[in-house]
C-alpha positions in Angstrom: 6.1 -0.9 23.3 6.2 -1.4 19.6 4.2 1.5 18.6 6.1 3.9 21.2 9.0 2.8 19.5 7.5 3.2 15.8 6.3 6.9 17.1 9.8 8.0 18.4 11.8 7.0 15.0 8.8 8.8 13.2 10.2 12.4 14.9 13.2 11.8 13.6 14.4 14.5 11.0 17.7 13.5 9.8 16.8 11.9 7.2 15.4 12.3 3.8 12.8 9.5 3.6 10.6 7.6 6.0 10.2 3.9 5.4 7.8 1.9 7.1 8.3 -1.7 5.7 5.8 -4.3 7.8 4.3 -7.4 6.5 0.0 -6.5 6.3 -2.1 -4.3 3.9 -2.5 -1.1 5.3 -5.2 0.6 3.0 -8.6 -0.5 3.4 -10.1 -3.0 1.3 -14.5 -2.9 1.8 -16.9 -4.6 -0.3 -20.3 -3.6 0.3 -22.9 -6.3 1.6 -26.4 -4.5 -0.1 -28.4 -7.4 2.5 -26.5 -6.0 5.5 -26.4 -2.5 4.2 -23.4 -1.7 5.1 -19.5 -3.5 4.2 -17.2 -6.4 4.7 -13.8 -6.3 5.5 -11.1 -8.7 4.7 -9.3 -8.6 8.8 -6.5 -10.4 7.9 -4.7 -6.9 7.3 -4.9 -3.6 9.2 -8.9 -3.1 8.3 -9.1 -6.2 11.4 -7.2 -3.5 12.9 -8.3 -0.2 12.7 -7.8 1.4 16.1 -3.9 0.5 15.3 -4.2 2.2 12.1 -5.5 5.4 13.3 -3.5 5.2 15.5 -0.4 5.5 12.8 -2.4 7.5 10.7 -2.9 9.9 13.5 1.4 9.9 14.4 1.8 10.5 10.2 -0.5 13.3 10.0 0.3 14.6 13.7 4.3 13.7 13.7 4.9 14.8 9.7 8.1 12.9 9.5 10.4 13.0 6.3 8.0 12.2 3.6 6.6 8.5 4.8 6.2 5.3 2.5 4.9 2.5 3.3 6.0 -1.1 1.7 3.4 -3.9 2.4 2.9 -7.4 1.3 0.9 -10.8 1.9 -1.9 -10.2 -0.2 -0.5 -12.2 -2.9 -1.1 -9.3 -4.8 0.1 -5.9 -6.5 -1.1 -3.0 -4.8 -0.4 0.7 -4.8 -3.0 2.9 -2.7 -2.7 6.1 -1.0 -3.4 6.2 2.9 -5.5 8.6 4.3 -5.8 9.6 8.1 -9.1 8.1 8.1 -10.0 5.0 5.3 -12.7 5.9 3.0 -13.2 9.9 3.9 -12.4 11.2 0.7 -11.8 14.8 2.7 -8.9 13.4 5.3 -5.5 14.3 4.4 -3.4 11.7 2.8 -0.6 10.9 5.1 1.5 8.2 2.7 1.6 6.1 0.2 2.1 2.3 0.2 3.3 -0.2 -2.7 2.3 -3.9 -1.5 4.3 -6.2 -4.0 2.8 -9.7 -4.7 4.2 -13.0 -4.0 6.5 -14.6 -6.3 4.8 -18.6 -6.4 1.8 -18.1 -4.4 -1.1 -16.9 -6.0 -3.8 -14.3 -5.0 -7.1 -13.6 -4.7 -9.6 -13.8 -7.8 -8.8 -10.4 -9.7 -12.2 -10.0 -10.8 -13.5 -10.3 -7.3 -11.2 -7.0 -5.9 -12.0 -5.7 -9.0 -15.1 -5.3 -9.0 -15.0 -3.5 -5.8 -12.0 -1.4 -6.3 -15.1 1.6 -6.8 -15.7 1.8 -3.2 -11.9 2.0 -2.2 -10.7 4.9 -4.7 -7.2 5.1 -2.6 -6.1 2.0 -3.8 -4.4 3.5 -7.3 -3.8 0.1 -8.5 -3.9 -4.0 -8.2 -3.2 -6.7 -9.9 -3.5 -10.5 -8.7 -3.1 -12.2 -12.1 0.3 -12.2 -12.1 3.3 -13.0 -9.8 5.6 -10.5 -8.8 7.4 -8.3 -6.7 8.7 -4.4 -6.5 11.3 -2.2 -7.0 12.5 1.1 -5.5 14.8 3.4 -6.8 15.5 6.8 -4.2 16.8 9.9 -4.7 16.5 13.1 -3.1 13.7 14.4 -5.7 11.6 11.3 -5.6 11.2 7.9 -5.3 10.2 5.4 -8.3 8.5 2.0 -7.9 8.3 -0.1 -10.5 5.7 -3.4 -9.8 7.4 -6.2 -11.4 5.5 -9.1 -13.3 7.0 -12.3 -14.1 5.6 -13.8 -17.0 5.7 -17.4 -16.5 6.1 -18.5 -12.7 6.2 -22.4 -13.2 9.5 -21.2 -15.4 12.8 -20.5 -13.5 14.0 -18.5 -16.2 11.1 -16.7 -17.3 11.3 -13.2 -18.3 10.0 -10.3 -16.6 7.9 -7.2 -17.5 6.7 -3.7 -15.6 3.1 -3.9 -14.6 3.0 -0.4 -13.7 5.4 2.4 -12.5 4.4 5.1 -10.1 7.0 8.4 -8.6 6.2 10.3 -5.4 8.5 12.9 -5.0 10.2 13.7 -1.5 7.5 16.0 0.2 4.3 14.4 -1.0 2.3 11.7 -0.4 0.7 11.3 -3.7 1.0 9.0 -6.1 1.8 9.5 -9.7 1.9 6.5 -12.2 4.3 7.1 -15.0 
């Protein structure tokens, strides 16, 4: 029922941007497990629901909504990714960018653990769990600009913020450009 509602909404051609806001990371994050000749996945993200992710990415590819952008959370880290129709298939079509904002106070996974598996996950273009923060996005007719903001000291309510990374996505393209 929810998928049908979403897929109907993706058919709307009266918008400049199609924003999908939801609570779990869509990008796949896999870690090699040499002892098992395979990979392990964090299943508390869309990796735990690969059939549903495939239906979403198929809908994005088939329905071609205007300039889709996905906003996610719940990983307590900044992630910026390009979402492919089929995760980990470099020949598969990129259907949307994804911006995942960190948390303001909760700590994320150990930075070195995720960085060590990023070579296995080339669609993840930016990651940082070392600082708390949030994201800001500015939409206009030509592009969306998204800034990954980091709080210098999350224990200080007057702490300044800094920009960790900035990305541009041009309308009509799912590709990320770091600026």
